[in-house]
N, C-alpha and C positions, 0 to 999 in steps of 0.2 A: 731462518729462525721459526720455530714451531709455535703456532698459537696455542694458548691455554685454552681450556674448555671455557672459562669465563670470558675471555676475549672473543671467542667464537660466538657465545650466546649474546654477548653485547652487540656484536656485529649483526647477528640474526634478528635482534630485536629492532634494529634500525630500519629494517624492511617492513613493508606494508603486510597486513594480515594474510592475504591471499599468497603472496610470496613466500612467507614463513610456512604456511600449510603445504605449499608445493614442495619446499625443501624437505620438510618432515616426511611427506609421502615418498619422496625420492630416496631418502636416507633409509627408510624402513624396507623399501623394495631392494635396495642394494644389500642390506643386512640379510634379508631372506635369501637372496642369490648367493651370498657368501656362505651361508649355512648349508645350502643345497651343495654347493661345490665341495664343502668339507664332509658331508654325509657321503657323496658319490666317492670321493677319495677313500674314505674309510671302508665302503662297501667293496671297492676294488681291492684294497689290502686284504680285507677278510676273505674274499673269494679266492684271492691268489693263495692265501695261507691255507685254506680249505683244500684247494686243488693240489697244493704241495704236501699235504697230509701233515701240516705243522700244527693242526689243532685236533682235538679228539671230540666225538659226539658226547654229549652229557644229557642225562635226563632233565627235564624242566624242574622235577621236583628237587633235584640235587642243587640246581642254581637257586631256586627259591630258599632253600635251606641255607645256602651260603649268604645270601642277601640277608636273610632274617638274622644271622649270626653277627652281621655287621652292626645292626641296629642297637 
């Protein structure tokens, strides 16, 4: 059975202050590491697409114009 966020927070609050601080720090570091893995994966996919000529070069001004049109 999966714990709900409230249940997890209730259990967390049963710990002493220092233990809670440690858990928060560990969780933040794990989040950063997961994000790094995601960025690395996306970079590998982009490099592979570039190497396979599956993408084309575009001027920065064109990209900016496209982004501005989305706003």
